[in-house]
KETI-67025 format. One record per atom (N, C-alpha, C): residue in three letters; x negated, z, y. Coordinates in steps of 0.1 Angstrom, whole numbers, plus 5000, padded with zeros to 4 digits. Layout:
KETI-67025
ALAXZY ...
END
This chain:
KETI-67025
UNK092981948018 UNK093882008008 UNK093682158007 UNK094782228006 UNK094682368004 UNK094282407990 UNK093682527990 UNK093282587977 UNK094582667973 UNK094882657960 UNK096082737955 UNK095482847946 UNK096282947944 UNK095883057935 UNK095583007921 UNK096382907917 UNK096182847904 UNK094782777902 UNK094282717913 UNK092982647911 UNK091782737913 UNK091982857918 UNK090882947921 UNK089882977909 UNK090483007898 UNK089483027886 UNK088682907884 UNK089182787885 UNK088482667883 UNK087382647893 UNK087782667906 UNK086782657917 UNK085682757915 UNK085982877912 UNK085082987910 UNK084082957899 UNK084582897888 UNK083682857877 UNK082782747882 UNK083282647889 UNK082482537894 UNK081382587903 UNK081682687912 UNK080682747920 UNK079482807912 UNK079882887902 UNK078882947894 UNK078082847886 UNK078682747881 UNK077982637873 UNK077082557882 UNK077582517894 UNK076782447903 UNK075582517908 UNK075782647911 UNK074582737915 UNK073582737903 UNK074082757891 UNK073182767880 UNK072382637877 UNK073082527879 UNK072482397876 UNK071582357888 UNK071682417899 UNK070882377911 UNK069382377909 UNK068982477901 UNK067582487899 UNK066882567910 UNK067582617920 UNK066982697931 UNK067582837931 UNK068482867921 UNK069082997921 UNK068783057907 UNK068383187907 UNK068283267895 UNK069483357895 UNK070283357884 UNK071383447883 UNK070983567875 UNK070983677882 UNK070483807876 UNK071383867865 UNK072683837866 UNK073583897856 UNK074483787849 UNK074183657851 UNK074883557844 UNK075983487853 UNK076683397847 UNK077683317853 UNK078883397857 UNK079383477848 UNK080683537850 UNK080783627862 UNK079783717864 UNK079883797877 UNK079883717889 UNK079083607889 UNK079083517901 UNK080483447903 UNK081083397892 UNK082383337893 UNK083383447898 UNK083283567893 UNK084283677897 UNK084183707912 UNK082983717917 UNK082783737932 UNK083383627940 UNK083083507936 UNK083683387943 UNK085183387942 UNK085683427930 UNK087183437929 UNK087783537938 UNK087183647940 UNK087683757949 UNK087783707963 UNK086783637967 UNK086683587981 UNK087683477983 UNK087783387974 UNK088783277975 UNK090183327975 UNK090483427966 UNK091783487965 UNK092183547979 UNK091183617984 UNK091483687997 UNK091883588008 UNK091083478008 UNK091383368018 UNK092783308016 UNK093083278004 UNK094383218001 UNK095483318004 UNK095383438000 UNK096383538003 UNK096583568018 UNK095483558026 UNK095583568040 UNK096483448046 UNK096183328041 UNK096983218046 UNK098483228041 UNK098683278029 UNK100083298024 UNK100783398033 UNK100083498037 UNK100783608045 UNK101083548059 UNK100183468064 UNK100383398077 UNK101583308076 UNK101683228065 UNK102783128064 UNK104083208062 UNK104083318055 UNK105283398053 UNK105783448067 UNK104883498075 UNK105183538088 UNK105883428097 UNK105283308096 UNK105783198103 UNK107183158098 UNK107383158085 UNK108683128079 UNK109683228085 UNK109283358085 UNK110283458090 UNK110583428105 UNK109583398113 UNK109883368127 UNK110783248128 UNK110483148120 UNK111383028121 UNK112783058116 UNK112883138106 UNK114183168101 UNK114983258111 UNK114283348117 UNK114983438127 UNK115383368139 UNK114783248142 UNK115083168154 UNK115783038150 UNK116383028139 UNK116882908133 UNK117882838143 UNK118782918148 UNK119782868157 UNK119182808170 UNK118182868176 UNK117582818188 UNK116782688185 UNK116182688173 UNK115382568169 UNK116382448167 UNK117482468161 UNK118482368159 UNK119082318173 UNK119282418182 UNK119882388195 UNK118882298203 UNK117682328202 UNK116582258210 UNK116282128203 UNK116782108191 UNK116481988183 UNK114981968181 UNK114282078178 UNK112882078176 UNK112482038162 UNK111381968161 UNK110881928148 UNK110282058141 UNK110982098130 UNK110682218124 UNK109182228118 UNK108682108113 UNK107382108108 UNK106382128119 UNK106582058130 UNK105682068141 UNK105682208147 UNK106882268148 UNK106982398153 UNK106382498144 UNK106482478130 UNK105882568121 UNK104382568123 UNK103782448124 UNK102382438126 UNK101882498139 UNK102682488150 UNK102282538163 UNK102282698162 UNK103282748155 UNK103382898154 UNK102182948145 UNK101982868134 UNK100882908125 UNK099482908133 UNK099382808141 UNK098082788149 UNK097982908158 UNK099082948164 UNK099083068174 UNK098783198167 UNK099283218155 UNK099083348148 UNK097883348139 UNK097183238136 UNK096083228127 UNK094983328130 UNK094583348143 UNK093483448146 UNK093883588142 UNK095183618144 UNK095683758140 UNK095483778125 UNK095683678117 UNK095583688102 UNK094183648097 UNK093283618106 UNK091883578103 UNK091883458094 UNK092683358098 UNK092783238090 UNK092183128099 UNK091283048093 UNK090682938100 UNK091482818095 UNK092082738104 UNK092982638100 UNK092282508096 UNK091082478103 UNK090382358099 UNK089682378086 UNK089982298076 UNK089582318063 UNK088082308061 UNK087382218068 UNK085882218067 UNK085282348072 UNK085782398083 UNK085282528089 UNK085582638079 UNK086882638074 UNK087282748065 UNK086382748052 UNK086182628046 UNK085382628034 UNK083882658037 UNK083382628048 UNK082082668052 UNK081982818054 UNK082982878060 UNK083083028062 UNK083183098048 UNK084083038039 UNK084183098026 UNK082883088018 UNK082182978019 UNK080882958013 UNK079883058018 UNK079883088031 UNK078983188036 UNK079383328031 UNK080583358031 UNK081083488025 UNK080683508011 UNK080783398003 UNK080483407989 UNK078983427988 UNK078183357995 UNK076683377995 UNK076283517998 UNK076883568009 UNK076583708013 UNK076883808002 UNK078083787996 UNK078483877986 UNK077583877973 UNK077283747969 UNK076383737958 UNK074983797960 UNK074583787973 UNK073283837976 UNK073383997977 UNK074384047983 UNK074584187985 UNK074684257971 UNK075384187962 UNK075684247948 UNK074484217939 UNK073384157944 UNK072184127937 UNK072584047924 UNK073483947926 UNK073783857915 UNK072983727915 UNK072383697926 UNK071483577926 UNK070183607934 UNK069183537930 UNK067883537937 UNK067583397940 UNK066883377952 UNK066483237955 UNK065383237965 UNK064583137965 UNK063383127974 UNK063583007984 UNK064782957986 UNK065082857995 UNK065882918007 UNK066182828016 UNK066982878028 UNK068382918023 UNK068983018030 UNK070383048028 UNK071282938030 UNK070982848039 UNK071882738042 UNK071882638030 UNK070782628023 UNK070782538011 UNK071782598000 UNK071782727998 UNK072582787988 UNK074082777993 UNK074282808006 UNK075682798011 UNK076182648009 UNK075282548011 UNK075782418010 UNK076082377995 UNK075482447986 UNK075782427971 UNK077182477969 UNK077482597974 UNK078782657973 UNK079882577980 UNK079582537992 UNK080482448000 UNK080782317992 UNK079782257987 UNK079982127980 UNK080682147967 UNK080582267961 UNK081282297948 UNK082782297952 UNK083082367963 UNK084482377967 UNK085082247971 UNK084382177979 UNK084982047984 UNK084981937974 UNK083981937965 UNK084081837954 UNK085181867944 UNK085381997942 UNK086482027933 UNK087881987939 UNK087982007952 UNK089281967958 UNK089381817958 UNK088381747960 UNK088381597959 UNK088781557945 UNK088281617935 UNK088581577921 UNK089981627917 UNK090481737924 UNK091781797919 UNK092981707919 UNK093081617929 UNK094281527929 UNK094081427918 UNK092881387915 UNK092581287904 UNK092981347891 UNK092581477889 UNK092781547877 UNK094281567875 UNK094981607886 UNK096381627885 UNK097181497881 UNK096681387887 UNK097281257883 UNK097081227868 UNK095881257863 UNK095581227849 UNK096481317840 UNK096581447844 UNK097481537836 UNK098881497836 UNK099381457847 UNK100781417848 UNK101081287840 UNK100081197840 UNK100181077832 UNK100281107817 UNK099481207813 UNK099481247799 UNK100881307795 UNK101381397804 UNK102581467802 UNK103781357801 UNK103681257810 UNK104781157810 UNK104681067797 UNK103481057791 UNK103280967780 UNK103881027767 UNK104181157767 UNK104781217755 UNK106181167753 UNK106481147740 UNK107881107737 UNK108881217742 UNK108581337739 UNK109381447744 UNK109181467759 UNK110281487766 UNK110181507780 UNK110081647784 UNK109181687792 UNK108981817797 UNK109481827811 UNK110181937814 UNK110781947827 UNK109882037836 UNK109481987847 UNK108582067856 UNK109282197860 UNK108582307860 UNK109082437863 UNK109382517851 UNK109582457840 UNK109882537828 UNK108582597822 UNK108782697814 UNK107582757808 UNK106782667799 UNK107582577792 UNK106882477783 UNK106082387791 UNK106582337802 UNK105882247811 UNK104582307816 UNK104782437821 UNK103582507827 UNK102482527817 UNK102882567805 UNK101882597795 UNK101182467791 UNK101882357789 UNK101282227786 UNK100382177797 UNK100882187810 UNK100182147821 UNK098882217822 UNK098882347821 UNK097682427821 UNK096682387810 UNK097182367798 UNK096282327787 UNK095682197790 UNK096482097794 UNK095881967797 UNK094981967809 UNK095282057819 UNK094382067831 UNK093082117826 UNK092982217818 UNK091782277813 UNK090982167805 UNK091682097796 UNK090981997789 UNK090381887797 UNK091181847808 UNK090681747817 UNK089381797825 UNK089481927828 UNK088381987835 UNK087081987826 UNK087282027814 UNK086182027804 UNK085681887802 UNK086581787801 UNK086081657798 UNK085281607810 UNK085481657822 UNK084781617834 UNK083581707836 UNK083381807827 UNK082181897829 UNK082381997840 UNK083582027844 UNK083882117855 UNK084282257851 UNK084182287838 UNK084582417833 UNK083682457822 
END
């Protein structure tokens, strides 16, 4: 599953909380600076992928007639172009590898900014960050289902995409995150 800009604050908080709870990391300046550094790195990664996908969309759009003429599968073609351009945009397409790379970048940044101290191997700390990312992603679809079930249970119907829906969705999402101890 892809990380979205909307989920980054939640993932960043989970990383900070999991590092703090690990018992092997001392946070020199508290949770918030750790979450902020993680947020910056996650946002950079997501924005790089968004830029890549925008470039691929442009290429597909510019060659729409040829694609239709060749009767090519647009989704498969999209992925093939994305795969070809990924190195140019410094995007790792394999999610396990990407999340491992992000975890390593977060660890490096936290260490460089003197936000954490630890006496264990870097790999152990990187694994805590990696597991925070992947476990959040695993829980995200479950949380989304729970939020949508709550929204559907209201007598008043909320239309997806409206401001009212988005505000309610965000509120319920945060409540569900807190209920699960993820925020």
